[in-house]
C-alpha positions in Angstrom: 0.1 -0.1 0.0 1.0 3.8 -0.3 0.9 4.2 3.3 3.3 0.8 3.8 5.9 2.8 0.8 5.8 5.8 2.6 6.6 4.2 5.9 9.5 2.2 3.9 10.7 5.3 2.5 10.7 7.0 5.4 12.6 4.3 7.5 15.0 4.2 4.7 16.0 7.6 5.3 16.6 7.8 8.5 18.3 4.4 9.3 20.8 5.3 6.6 21.3 8.1 8.7 21.7 6.4 11.5 24.0 3.1 10.0 27.5 5.3 10.7 27.1 3.7 14.7 29.2 1.3 14.7 26.9 -1.1 17.7 24.1 -1.0 15.8 25.8 -1.9 12.6 27.0 -5.0 14.7 23.7 -5.7 15.7 22.0 -5.2 12.3 25.0 -7.4 10.8 24.0 -10.5 13.3 20.3 -10.0 13.1 19.7 -9.8 9.5 22.2 -12.6 8.8 20.5 -14.7 11.1 17.3 -13.7 9.5 18.6 -14.4 6.0 20.3 -17.3 7.0 16.9 -18.7 8.9 15.5 -18.6 4.8 18.4 -19.8 2.8 18.7 -22.8 5.0 15.2 -23.9 3.4 17.7 -24.1 0.1 20.8 -26.1 1.7 22.8 -22.7 1.7 23.4 -20.0 3.9 26.0 -16.9 4.2 29.0 -16.2 6.3 29.3 -12.7 5.4 26.7 -10.7 4.3 28.5 -7.7 2.7 30.9 -10.2 0.6 28.3 -13.2 0.0 25.9 -11.5 -2.0 28.4 -9.7 -3.8 27.9 -12.1 -7.1 23.8 -11.7 -6.9 23.6 -15.6 -6.7 22.4 -16.0 -2.9 20.5 -13.0 -2.9 18.1 -13.9 -5.8 18.3 -17.6 -4.1 16.9 -15.6 -0.4 14.1 -13.3 -2.8 12.8 -16.9 -4.3 12.6 -18.6 -0.8 10.6 -15.6 0.7 8.4 -15.2 -2.1 7.7 -18.5 -3.6 8.5 -17.1 -6.9 11.0 -17.9 -9.5 13.4 -15.1 -10.7 14.9 -14.5 -13.9 17.6 -17.3 -14.5 20.7 -15.9 -12.9 24.6 -15.3 -14.8 27.0 -17.7 -13.6 30.0 -16.1 -14.8 32.7 -14.6 -12.1 33.0 -11.0 -14.3 31.8 -8.4 -12.5 29.4 -8.0 -15.8 27.4 -11.0 -14.5 27.4 -9.8 -11.1 25.9 -6.5 -11.7 23.6 -8.3 -13.7 22.1 -10.9 -11.0 22.0 -8.1 -8.2 19.9 -5.5 -11.0 17.9 -8.9 -11.3 16.8 -9.1 -7.5 16.3 -5.1 -7.4 14.3 -5.1 -10.1 12.0 -8.3 -8.3 12.2 -6.1 -5.4 10.9 -3.1 -7.2 8.5 -5.2 -8.5 6.8 -5.6 -4.9 6.1 -2.1 -5.3 9.3 -1.0 -3.2 11.0 1.9 -3.9 14.9 1.7 -3.6 16.7 4.9 -2.9 20.5 5.5 -3.1 20.9 1.8 -3.5 22.2 0.5 -7.0 24.0 -3.1 -8.2 27.3 -1.7 -8.2 27.6 -0.7 -4.7 26.2 -4.3 -3.5 28.9 -5.8 -5.8 31.6 -3.4 -4.7 30.6 -5.2 -1.1 29.2 -1.7 0.6 28.5 -2.7 3.8 26.0 0.0 4.5 23.9 -0.1 1.2 24.3 -4.0 1.7 22.6 -3.7 5.1 20.0 -1.1 3.6 19.0 -3.6 0.9 18.1 -6.4 3.7 16.3 -4.1 6.0 14.0 -3.2 2.6 13.9 -6.2 2.1 12.9 -7.5 5.4 10.4 -4.9 5.3 8.5 -6.0 2.3 8.3 -9.3 3.2 8.2 -9.9 6.9 6.6 -6.5 8.3 4.9 -4.6 5.7 2.1 -7.1 5.7 1.5 -7.2 9.0 -2.0 -6.0 10.0 -3.7 -5.4 13.8 -6.8 -3.8 14.1 -6.6 -1.0 10.9 -3.3 -0.8 11.7 -0.5 -2.2 9.8 3.4 -2.8 9.2 5.5 -1.4 12.1 2.5 0.0 14.3 0.7 -3.1 13.3 3.5 -5.0 15.1 4.2 -2.8 17.8 0.4 -2.6 18.8 0.7 -7.1 18.6 3.0 -6.8 21.0 1.5 -4.6 23.2 -1.8 -6.5 22.8 0.6 -10.0 23.7 2.0 -9.1 26.8 -0.5 -6.6 28.5 -1.4 -9.0 31.0 2.6 -9.1 32.1 3.9 -6.8 34.7 7.0 -5.3 34.1 6.4 -5.1 30.8 5.8 -1.9 28.8 6.1 -2.0 25.5 6.9 1.1 23.9 9.2 0.9 21.1 11.6 -1.6 19.1 14.2 -0.4 21.5 14.8 0.0 25.1 11.0 -1.5 25.6 13.1 -4.6 25.3 16.1 -4.0 27.1 15.5 -6.2 30.2 14.1 -9.5 28.2 10.9 -9.7 29.7 9.0 -8.7 26.8 10.6 -11.2 25.1 9.8 -13.9 27.2 6.1 -12.4 27.6 5.5 -12.9 24.1 6.6 -16.6 24.2 4.6 -17.4 27.7 1.9 -16.1 26.0 1.6 -18.0 22.9 3.4 -21.7 24.4 3.5 -21.2 28.6 5.0 -24.6 28.9 8.5 -23.5 27.7 9.0 -20.4 30.4 8.6 -20.5 34.1 7.5 -16.5 33.6 6.8 -16.2 37.9 10.8 -17.0 38.4 12.1 -14.1 35.9 13.0 -10.7 37.3 13.6 -7.5 35.8 17.2 -6.6 37.5 18.7 -10.2 35.3 17.9 -8.9 31.7 21.2 -11.2 30.7 19.4 -14.2 32.3 15.7 -13.3 30.8 17.3 -12.2 27.1 19.3 -15.6 26.9 16.6 -17.4 28.2 13.9 -16.1 25.5 16.8 -16.7 22.5 17.6 -20.3 23.7 14.1 -21.2 23.6 12.8 -19.7 20.9 15.9 -21.4 18.7 15.1 -24.9 20.2 11.6 -24.8 20.4 9.9 -22.1 18.0 12.6 -22.7 15.0 13.5 -19.3 15.9 17.2 -18.8 14.7 19.1 -16.4 17.3 19.6 -12.9 16.0 20.5 -11.2 18.9 23.2 -11.0 21.6 22.2 -10.8 25.1 25.3 -9.1 26.1 24.9 -6.4 22.6 21.3 -5.5 24.0 22.6 -5.1 27.5 25.5 -3.2 26.8 24.3 -0.5 24.4 22.1 2.4 25.3 19.6 2.0 22.6 19.7 -1.1 20.6 19.1 -1.3 17.3 15.6 -0.7 16.3 15.8 -2.6 13.5 17.5 -5.6 14.9 14.4 -5.5 17.2 11.7 -5.5 14.6 13.5 -8.1 12.5 13.8 -10.3 15.5 9.9 -9.7 17.0 8.6 -10.0 13.5 9.8 -13.6 13.7 7.8 -13.8 16.7 4.8 -12.5 15.1 4.8 -14.9 11.9 5.6 -18.0 14.6 2.1 -16.6 16.7 0.6 -15.4 13.4 -3.1 -17.1 14.5 -3.0 -15.8 17.8 -1.8 -12.0 16.0 -5.2 -13.1 13.7 -7.5 -12.8 16.5 -6.4 -9.9 17.8 -7.5 -8.4 14.1 -11.3 -9.9 15.1 -14.2 -7.6 13.5 -16.1 -5.6 15.6 -19.0 -6.9 17.7 -21.6 -4.9 15.5 -20.2 -6.8 13.0 -20.4 -10.6 14.2 -22.9 -13.1 12.4 -23.8 -16.2 14.1 -25.8 -19.1 12.4 -25.3 -20.6 9.0 -22.0 -18.8 8.7 -20.9 -20.5 11.6 -21.8 -23.4 11.1 -19.6 -23.4 7.3 -16.8 -22.2 9.3 -17.0 -25.1 11.5 -17.6 -27.7 8.1 -14.6 -25.7 6.5 -12.8 -25.6 9.5 -13.2 -30.2 9.5 -12.8 -30.4 5.8 -9.2 -28.1 5.6 -7.8 -30.1 9.2 -8.1 -33.3 7.3 -6.8 -32.2 4.0 -3.8 -30.8 6.0 -3.7 -33.9 8.6 -3.8 -36.2 5.4 -0.7 -34.0 4.2 1.2 -34.1 6.9 0.9 -38.3 7.1 1.3 -38.9 3.9 4.9 -36.3 3.7 6.7 -37.2 7.4 7.1 -41.0 6.4 8.5 -39.5 2.6 10.8 -37.1 5.5 11.7 -39.7 7.7 13.3 -41.9 5.0 16.5 -42.5 5.9 17.3 -44.9 3.3 20.7 -43.7 1.5 21.8 -43.5 -2.1 24.7 -45.0 -3.7 25.8 -42.5 -6.3 26.1 -38.5 -5.7 23.5 -38.0 -8.3 21.0 -39.7 -6.4 21.2 -38.3 -3.9 21.6 -34.8 -5.2 18.1 -35.4 -7.3 16.6 -36.1 -3.7 18.3 -32.7 -2.4 16.1 -31.3 -4.9 13.1 -33.1 -4.4 13.4 -31.7 -0.9 14.0 -28.1 -2.5 11.0 -28.4 -4.4 9.0 -29.4 -1.7 10.1 -26.3 0.6 9.5 -24.2 -2.3 6.8 -25.3 -4.2 4.7 -27.8 -2.1 5.0 -26.5 1.8 4.3 -23.0 1.7 0.6 -23.4 0.2 0.4 -25.8 3.2 2.1 -23.3 5.4 -0.7 -20.7 3.7 -3.6 -23.3 4.6 -2.4 -23.6 8.2 -2.2 -20.1 9.0 -5.4 -19.8 7.4 -7.1 -22.6 9.3 -5.7 -21.2 12.8 -6.8 -17.5 11.9 -10.8 -19.0 10.9 -10.7 -21.1 14.1 -10.0 -18.3 16.5 -12.2 -16.0 14.5 -14.9 -18.5 14.9 -14.4 -19.0 18.8 -14.4 -15.0 18.9 -17.5 -14.7 17.0 -19.1 -17.5 19.0 -17.7 -16.3 22.4 -19.3 -12.8 21.0 -22.8 -14.5 20.3 -22.7 -16.0 23.7 -22.5 -19.5 21.9 -20.5 -22.3 22.7 -17.2 -22.8 22.1 -16.1 -25.1 19.2 -14.8 -28.4 20.0 -13.3 -30.3 16.9 -13.2 -33.7 17.0 -10.8 -35.8 18.3 -7.1 -35.3 16.5 -8.6 -32.1 14.4 -7.9 -29.8 17.4 -5.8 -27.1 16.6 -3.7 -28.3 18.8 -3.3 -31.6 17.2 -2.6 -30.0 13.5 0.5 -28.0 15.6 2.1 -31.0 17.0 1.1 -32.9 13.5 3.3 -29.5 12.4 5.4 -29.5 14.6 6.5 -33.6 14.0 6.5 -32.6 10.0 8.8 -29.4 11.0 11.3 -32.1 13.3 11.1 -34.5 10.5 11.7 -32.2 7.8 14.5 -30.5 10.1 16.1 -34.1 10.4 15.8 -35.0 7.0 17.6 -32.0 5.4 20.5 -32.3 8.3 20.5 -36.2 6.9 20.3 -35.3 3.3 23.1 -33.1 3.7 25.3 -35.4 5.9 24.6 -38.2 3.5 25.9 -35.6 0.7 29.1 -34.6 2.4 29.5 -38.3 3.2 28.9 -39.0 -0.6 31.4 -36.4 -1.7 34.0 -37.4 1.0 33.7 -41.5 -0.2 33.9 -40.2 -3.8 36.4 -37.9 -2.9 37.9 -41.3 -1.1 37.1 -43.4 -3.6 38.9 -41.2 -6.4 42.0 -40.6 -4.1 42.2 -44.7 -3.7 42.1 -45.1 -7.4 44.5 -42.4 -8.2 46.9 -43.9 -5.1 46.3 -47.3 -6.7 46.8 -46.4 -10.2 50.3 -44.7 -9.4 51.5 -47.0 -7.3 50.7 -49.9 -9.4 52.6 -47.9 -12.3 55.6 -47.7 -10.2 55.7 -51.5 -9.4 54.7 -52.3 -13.0 57.9 -54.8 -13.4 59.6 -54.3 -10.5 59.2 -57.7 -9.4 61.0 -58.9 -13.0 63.4 -55.9 -11.9 64.0 -57.9 -9.0 64.5 -61.4 -9.7 67.4 -60.7 -12.7 70.8 -62.5 -12.2 72.5 -60.0 -13.6 74.6 -60.2 -10.9 75.8 -63.6 -12.2 77.8 -61.8 -14.8 79.1 -58.8 -13.3 82.3 -57.0 -12.5 83.3 -55.9 -9.4 82.4 -51.9 -10.5 79.5 -53.5 -12.4 78.2 -54.7 -8.9 79.2 -51.5 -6.7 76.8 -49.9 -9.5 74.3 -52.5 -9.1 74.5 -52.0 -5.3 74.1 -48.3 -5.7 71.5 -48.9 -7.6 69.7 -51.2 -5.1 69.8 -48.7 -2.3 68.0 -46.0 -4.3 65.3 -48.4 -5.3 65.3 -49.4 -1.4 64.6 -45.5 -0.8 62.1 -45.6 -3.3 60.7 -48.6 -1.7 60.8 -47.1 1.5 59.3 -43.7 0.0 56.7 -45.5 -1.1 55.7 -47.6 2.0 53.8 -44.6 3.0 51.8 -44.4 -0.1 50.8 -48.2 0.7 49.7 -47.2 3.8 47.5 -44.4 2.4 46.4 -46.8 0.3 45.2 -49.2 3.5 43.9 -46.5 5.3 41.3 -45.0 2.6 40.2 -48.5 1.5 39.7 -49.1 5.3 37.6 -45.8 5.6 35.9 -46.3 2.8 34.8 -50.0 4.3 33.9 -47.7 7.6 32.1 -45.0 5.4 30.0 -48.5 4.0 31.0 -47.5 0.2 29.1 -49.1 -1.9 31.7 -50.5 -4.2 34.0 -51.6 -0.8 34.4 -55.0 -2.4 36.4 -54.3 -5.1 38.0 -51.6 -3.3 39.1 -54.4 -1.1 40.2 -56.8 -3.5 42.5 -54.5 -5.3 44.0 -53.0 -1.8 44.6 -56.8 -1.1 46.0 -57.3 -4.6 48.3 -54.3 -3.8 49.3 -55.2 -0.5 50.0 -59.1 -1.5 52.5 -57.2 -4.3 54.2 -55.1 -1.3 54.6 -58.2 0.7 56.5 -59.9 -2.2 58.4 -56.7 -3.2 59.6 -56.8 -0.1 60.8 -60.3 -0.1 62.0 -60.0 -3.2 64.1 -56.8 -2.6 65.8 -58.6 0.6 67.1 -61.4 -1.4 67.9 -59.4 -4.4 70.2 -57.6 -1.7 71.4 -60.3 -0.1 72.6 -61.9 -3.1 74.0 -58.4 -4.5 76.0 -58.5 -1.1 76.9 -61.4 -1.1 79.0 -61.5 -5.2 80.2 -58.3 -4.4 82.1 -59.7 -1.3 83.5 -62.7 -3.6 84.0 -60.4 -6.2 85.8 -57.9 -3.4 88.1 -60.8 -2.1 88.9 -61.9 -5.9 89.6 -58.1 -6.7 91.9 -58.3 -3.7 93.3 -61.4 -4.9 94.0 -60.0 -8.5 95.5 -56.9 -7.3 98.1 -58.9 -4.9 98.7 -60.8 -7.8 99.3 -57.7 -9.9 101.5 -55.8 -7.2 103.8 -58.9 -6.7 103.7 -60.1 -10.4 104.6 -56.6 -12.0 107.9 -56.6 -9.8 108.5 -59.9 -10.2 107.9 -59.8 -14.2 110.4 -56.8 -14.4 112.8 -58.6 -12.6 112.6 -61.7 -15.1 112.6 -59.5 -17.8 115.8 -57.1 -16.2 117.3 -60.6 -15.6 116.7 -61.8 -19.5 117.9 -58.4 -20.6 121.2 -58.7 -18.5 122.1 -62.2 -19.3 121.5 -61.7 -22.8 123.3 -58.3 -22.8 126.7 -58.3 -24.8 129.1 -57.1 -22.5 131.8 -55.3 -23.1 135.1 -55.1 -20.7 138.7 -54.2 -20.8 140.2 -55.2 -17.9 140.6 -58.5 -15.8 139.2 -56.7 -13.0 135.7 -55.9 -15.2 135.4 -59.4 -16.1 136.0 -60.4 -12.1 133.3 -58.1 -11.5 131.0 -59.0 -13.9 131.7 -63.0 -12.9 131.2 -61.9 -9.1 127.3 -60.3 -9.7 126.5 -63.2 -11.9 127.3 -65.4 -9.0 125.5 -63.5 -6.8 122.3 -63.8 -9.2 122.7 -66.9 -9.6 122.5 -67.0 -5.4 118.9 -65.0 -5.6 117.0 -67.5 -7.7 116.0 -69.9 -4.8 114.3 -66.9 -3.8 113.0 -65.8 -6.9 111.3 -69.2 -7.5 109.7 -69.0 -3.8 108.4 -65.5 -5.0 107.0 -67.3 -8.5 105.3 -70.3 -6.7 103.5 -67.5 -4.2 102.6 -65.6 -7.4 101.0 -68.8 -8.8 99.4 -70.0 -5.4 97.5 -66.5 -5.5 96.2 -67.1 -8.9 95.2 -71.0 -7.8 93.3 -69.2 -5.2 91.4 -67.3 -7.1 90.2 -70.6 -9.3 89.0 -72.4 -6.5 86.9 -69.4 -5.2 85.5 -69.4 -8.9 85.1 -73.4 -9.2 83.9 -73.2 -5.2 81.3 -70.3 -5.6 80.3 -70.8 -9.3 81.3 -67.6 -10.0 81.2 -66.4 -13.5 84.2 -64.3 -14.1 83.3 -62.0 -16.4 86.8 -60.8 -17.7 90.4 -61.1 -16.6 92.7 -59.1 -14.2 92.0 -56.2 -14.5 94.8 -54.6 -12.5 97.5 -56.5 -14.9 97.7 -57.8 -18.3 100.6 -60.7 -16.8 99.0 -64.1 -16.7 100.7 -67.6 -15.1 101.7 -68.1 -18.4 103.8 -65.6 -19.5 105.5 -66.0 -15.7 106.3 -69.4 -16.1 107.4 -69.1 -19.6 109.7 -66.0 -19.0 111.0 -67.8 -15.7 112.1 -70.8 -18.2 113.9 -68.6 -20.3 116.0 -67.5 -17.0 116.9 -70.7 -16.5 118.2 -71.5 -19.9 120.1 -68.1 -20.2 122.3 -69.0 -17.0 124.7 -71.3 -18.4 125.1 -69.5 -21.4 126.2 -66.3 -19.5 128.4 -68.8 -17.1 130.0 -69.7 -20.8 130.6 -66.4 -22.2 132.1 -64.9 -18.8 134.5 -67.9 -18.8 135.8 -67.0 -22.4 135.8 -63.5 -21.6 137.6 -64.0 -18.6 140.5 -65.9 -21.0 140.9 -63.0 -23.0 141.1 -60.5 -20.4 143.9 -62.4 -19.0 145.7 -62.5 -21.9 145.3 -58.7 -22.7 147.1 -57.9 -19.2 149.8 -60.1 -20.3 150.0 -57.9 -23.1 149.6 -54.8 -21.4 152.2 -55.8 -18.9 154.5 -56.6 -21.8 154.6 -53.4 -23.2 154.3 -51.5 -20.0 157.7 -52.7 -18.9 159.4 -51.7 -22.3 157.7 -48.3 -22.3 158.6 -47.2 -18.8 161.9 -47.6 -19.8 161.9 -46.1 -23.1 159.8 -43.2 -22.2 162.1 -41.7 -18.8 165.2 -42.7 -21.7 164.3 -40.1 -24.4 163.3 -37.7 -21.3 166.7 -37.7 -19.8 168.1 -37.4 -23.7 166.1 -34.4 -24.1 167.3 -32.7 -20.7 171.2 -33.7 -21.3 171.1 -32.3 -25.3 169.4 -29.1 -23.3 172.1 -28.6 -20.9 174.8 -29.1 -23.7 173.1 -26.3 -25.6 173.0 -23.8 -22.6 175.8 -24.7 -20.7 179.1 -23.4 -21.9 181.8 -26.4 -21.3 184.8 -25.9 -23.3 184.7 -24.7 -27.0 181.9 -24.8 -29.5 184.3 -27.5 -31.0 183.8 -29.9 -27.9 180.5 -29.3 -27.6 179.8 -30.4 -31.2 181.6 -33.4 -30.9 179.9 -34.3 -27.7 176.7 -33.6 -29.4 177.5 -35.9 -32.2 178.5 -38.8 -29.6 174.3 -38.2 -28.1 173.3 -38.8 -31.8 174.9 -41.8 -32.6 173.8 -43.4 -29.3 170.3 -41.8 -30.4 170.5 -43.7 -33.5 171.5 -46.9 -31.8 168.6 -46.9 -29.6 166.3 -47.1 -32.4 165.5 -51.0 -32.5 164.0 -50.9 -29.0 161.5 -48.5 -30.4 160.5 -51.1 -33.2 160.2 -53.5 -30.6 157.5 -51.5 -28.6 155.7 -50.8 -31.9 155.5 -54.5 -32.2 153.8 -55.1 -28.8 151.7 -52.0 -29.4 150.4 -53.4 -32.8 149.3 -56.5 -30.6 147.4 -54.3 -28.1 145.9 -52.5 -31.1 144.7 -55.9 -32.4 143.4 -57.4 -29.0 141.1 -54.1 -28.9 142.9 -52.8 -25.6 142.4 -48.9 -25.0 144.1 -48.4 -21.8 147.1 -49.4 -19.5 147.3 -48.7 -15.9 150.7 -49.9 -15.8 152.3 -46.9 -17.5 151.3 -43.7 -18.3 153.2 -44.1 -21.7 151.2 -44.4 -24.7 152.8 -45.4 -28.3 152.5 -41.8 -29.2 153.5 -40.2 -26.6 156.8 -42.4 -27.4 156.6 -41.5 -31.1 156.5 -38.1 -30.2 159.2 -37.9 -27.8 161.3 -39.9 -30.3 161.0 -37.6 -32.8 161.5 -34.6 -30.8 164.5 -36.2 -29.6 165.5 -36.6 -32.9 164.6 -33.1 -34.1 166.5 -31.9 -31.5 169.6 -33.1 -31.3 169.6 -32.3 -35.1 168.6 -28.8 -34.6 171.3 -28.5 -31.7 174.1 -29.8 -33.8 173.3 -27.0 -36.3 172.8 -24.6 -34.2 176.4 -25.2 -32.5 177.5 -25.3 -36.2 176.1 -22.1 -36.9 177.7 -20.2 -34.0 181.3 -21.8 -35.2 180.6 -20.0 -38.8 179.4 -16.7 -37.3 182.1 -16.6 -34.7 184.4 -17.4 -37.3 183.1 -15.0 -39.5 182.6 -11.9 -37.1 186.0 -12.5 -35.3 184.1 -13.2 -31.8 186.0 -14.3 -29.2 185.3 -17.1 -26.8 184.8 -14.9 -24.0 182.0 -12.6 -25.5 180.0 -16.2 -27.2 180.0 -17.0 -23.4 179.2 -14.0 -22.1 176.2 -13.9 -25.2 175.3 -16.9 -23.8 174.9 -15.8 -20.4 173.0 -13.2 -21.2 170.5 -15.0 -23.4 170.1 -17.5 -20.8 169.7 -15.5 -18.2 166.5 -13.8 -20.3 165.2 -17.0 -21.1 163.0 -17.4 -18.3 161.1 -20.2 -19.8 164.0 -22.5 -20.2 162.8 -23.0 -24.1 166.2 -21.8 -25.6 164.0 -19.1 -27.0 163.0 -15.4 -25.8 160.0 -14.1 -26.0 160.0 -9.9 -27.5 159.5 -9.1 -23.7 162.4 -11.0 -22.6 164.9 -9.4 -25.9 163.1 -5.6 -25.0 164.7 -6.3 -20.9 168.1 -8.1 -22.7 168.5 -4.7 -24.7 168.2 -2.4 -21.9 170.2 -4.0 -19.3 173.3 -3.8 -22.1 172.4 -0.4 -22.1 170.4 0.3 -25.5 168.1 3.4 -24.9 165.2 3.0 -27.8 161.6 4.0 -28.1 159.0 1.7 -29.8 160.1 2.3 -33.2 163.3 1.8 -32.8 162.2 -1.4 -30.9 160.2 -2.6 -33.9 162.8 -2.1 -36.0 165.5 -4.5 -34.0 162.3 -7.2 -34.0 162.1 -6.9 -37.9 165.9 -7.9 -37.6 166.2 -10.7 -35.3 162.3 -12.3 -36.0 161.7 -11.6 -39.8 159.2 -14.1 -39.8 157.2 -12.2 -37.0 157.1 -15.6 -34.8 157.3 -14.0 -31.5 160.4 -15.5 -30.2 164.3 -14.8 -30.9 166.4 -17.8 -31.4 170.3 -17.7 -30.1 171.6 -17.9 -33.2 169.5 -15.0 -34.0 170.9 -12.9 -30.9 174.6 -13.8 -31.9 174.0 -12.0 -35.5 172.6 -9.0 -33.9 175.0 -8.8 -31.1 177.5 -9.4 -33.6 176.5 -6.6 -35.8 175.6 -4.0 -33.2 179.4 -4.8 -31.7 180.9 -4.2 -34.9 178.8 -1.1 -36.3 178.8 1.0 -33.2 181.1 2.3 -29.2 179.2 0.0 -27.5 181.3 -0.3 -24.2 181.5 3.5 -24.2 177.2 4.1 -24.5 176.9 1.8 -21.8 179.5 3.4 -19.5 178.0 6.7 -20.6 174.5 5.2 -19.4 175.6 3.8 -15.9 177.9 7.3 -15.2 174.4 9.0 -15.7 172.8 6.4 -13.5 175.5 6.6 -10.6 175.2 10.6 -10.9 178.6 11.5 -12.6 180.2 9.2 -9.9 182.9 6.4 -10.6 181.1 3.9 -9.1 177.2 3.4 -8.8 175.6 1.4 -5.7 173.4 -1.5 -6.0 169.8 0.5 -4.8 170.3 3.2 -7.4 170.3 0.3 -10.2 167.2 -1.4 -8.2 165.8 2.0 -8.3 166.4 2.9 -12.3 166.2 -0.3 -14.1 163.6 -3.3 -14.2 164.3 -6.1 -11.6 165.7 -8.8 -13.8 168.1 -6.0 -15.6 169.3 -5.0 -12.0 169.7 -8.0 -10.2 171.8 -9.0 -13.8 173.9 -6.3 -13.1 174.8 -6.6 -9.9 175.4 -9.8 -10.4 178.1 -9.5 -12.8 179.9 -6.2 -11.6 182.9 -6.3 -8.9 183.0 -4.0 -6.1 184.5 -0.7 -6.8 187.8 -0.2 -5.2 188.7 3.4 -6.0 190.0 6.2 -4.2 186.5 7.3 -3.5 185.0 3.9 -2.9 181.8 3.8 -0.4 180.6 0.1 1.2 178.3 -1.3 -1.5 180.0 0.8 -4.4 180.0 -1.5 -7.7 182.3 -0.7 -10.6 180.2 -0.5 -13.6 183.4 0.8 -16.0 184.9 -3.0 -15.5 181.7 -4.4 -16.5 180.9 -2.3 -19.7 184.5 -3.3 -20.8 184.4 -7.0 -20.3 181.0 -7.2 -21.8 181.5 -4.6 -25.3 186.0 -4.4 -25.4 188.2 -1.8 -24.0 186.7 2.2 -23.5 188.1 4.9 -24.5 186.7 6.4 -21.9 
């Protein structure tokens, strides 16, 4: 009606401003959520969060369908925002179609989860579908609900309902409403106004338990709020009105002057009889259907039952609810009219009284509630069963796929032909498999546990599940046994192969050095030895005898090595080991060892014979060495002695040059007579060369040394004889006296420091200076070109004599020398040794000091030397 819409508009505008109060908003959330769930549970669902769960519009449309009993447009199932807005708009359009004006409430705000707008929308729905149709004595909606509450609670003390907020804070108003209609549920006389918490909780608990009115308020919120939220209180109280709607209609009876009696009342009585009979019959038919708890085996069948139940709640029950309500209203109206007409009250026949109908209806709702709970529990059970069954099938399939081929793999005998490295690899692989097997133990246990749970939940296909589970468990046990057997076989084979491997390794360690020894021995025994002395062959013979002494010990080692191989063969034969290959540590085998050992034993006597023959050869060589050495040790010193004697003859000045020449020719004759001994030594040397003898420890002389010495001896004697002959020719040609010749020889010998019979350039320079020559480099070079025209760097005695004789003949040498000494002496007639040493080179000074006589003149001093007599003796008389 227009008045109701105006009221709802006023309420809407006023309440939107008040939604900012947090306490009221909290009360509205709880109350509106409980009110919505009281209707949504009829469709098998509910909400948890009022602003979130209505955002997609699906449950909002379902709520409107339940409370209106009408079908809305088909909702959008998409999850996009446009789909959600479309669903909310369909719900808002439906509300508007019921004559409600929605102000400032848009679909976008609901989709966005705007709590304020969502609560306002739900309050609008509550006003329209729970409060607007309330009508009591010409009042409707809020005023009608308030008047109904006032009328129902009027007889109760301490209850004064004036509004929908503070009038209900003590809880007595709720208790009075319940006691007025169901006095057996509350002992009102025991309630106290000063205990609001007890009163409120008593009313809420009784209403939820016995009147099927959900708990929409919290006692703490009402008591703790100065002014409880009016919307929340009105929503909750409206649920009491609808629960006790029959009594409410009585309060809306026609005025007394309008009451009729007679045929009309009779008609109502007949109508009550037929209506109650029809309703009770429907209840009797429906209760067994609702009490049928035989479960279905499939989710589809149970969902069909749930759909049938929802059709019952949505299509079949609402008309019966209306029929029951109308029946109660008609009965109460009839009783009122009869009472106002002073007629006796109408008493229906047994079983058709209002209380009987209410009792039957209560049984119906009890069965309905239990049926719904059973359906949901069964669906959850079937969901759980389907989930468990699928989980069982998945896990079983995974396990069966994993075990496929495992038994064949575990029964393989691949280890029988495997090497040690292969066995170790197989063991590692088997250990990995054992770990994998242990990891799958949990899956097998899970499969068994799922099968057990399926049995406990009475899964319809339990026999096939049990059979498959038993097969998996039996196979698992078999895998465990086979795994253990394979592990033992692998470990046993590994130990055998490790033993063989150790023996192989020991064989290799001992065979390798023994083989090397035999190869070395064969190499040594076959080696062509080269020796040059008897000592060397004796050393080889001694070493060979020492080698032969080691052969018994070597044979023991050979037997030990062959014993290792025999032990391997014994293990292979005893334990039937199938050896896949040869010794991995060596290529040496017993046959090779025996063959080489036999070869060594064959070579030993051959070596003995070779050493004996070589020993005899070396003895002959030793005889040749001694024979050569005995002669060489005589000839060598003889040649050396002769060379020294010739040198002394050429240097020493004993007798005249003719005497020296005679002496030298006698030496030459004796040397020529010595030639047969040289020839004999050459013959012995020829034998030594033919015997390939390269050294001789018995002598330091070689044939080459002897030859060179002999040739030098012949050359020296010939050269010396020639020099004497040339000196005689020079002496005679130049007129040199014997004393001068002796002085020349003495000077030459003095400055021949190396005693080679020749002076080098420096020795010659010193000799000239000692004789008084004062010359520069150019002058010395001129003199050298005379005495050494071939530029050999040496001056022979013959060249020295030629130079000295020429110089003596051409210059007044004695005067020059005296003048030089006088200058050195500082014009004195004598000279001191210290002055000579200071002014002349050391060797020249010493030469002069040794040959000058002491000065005996009147001006003589100690140590004075006569340089004048020295010069005269050296170069002849001076004019000074």
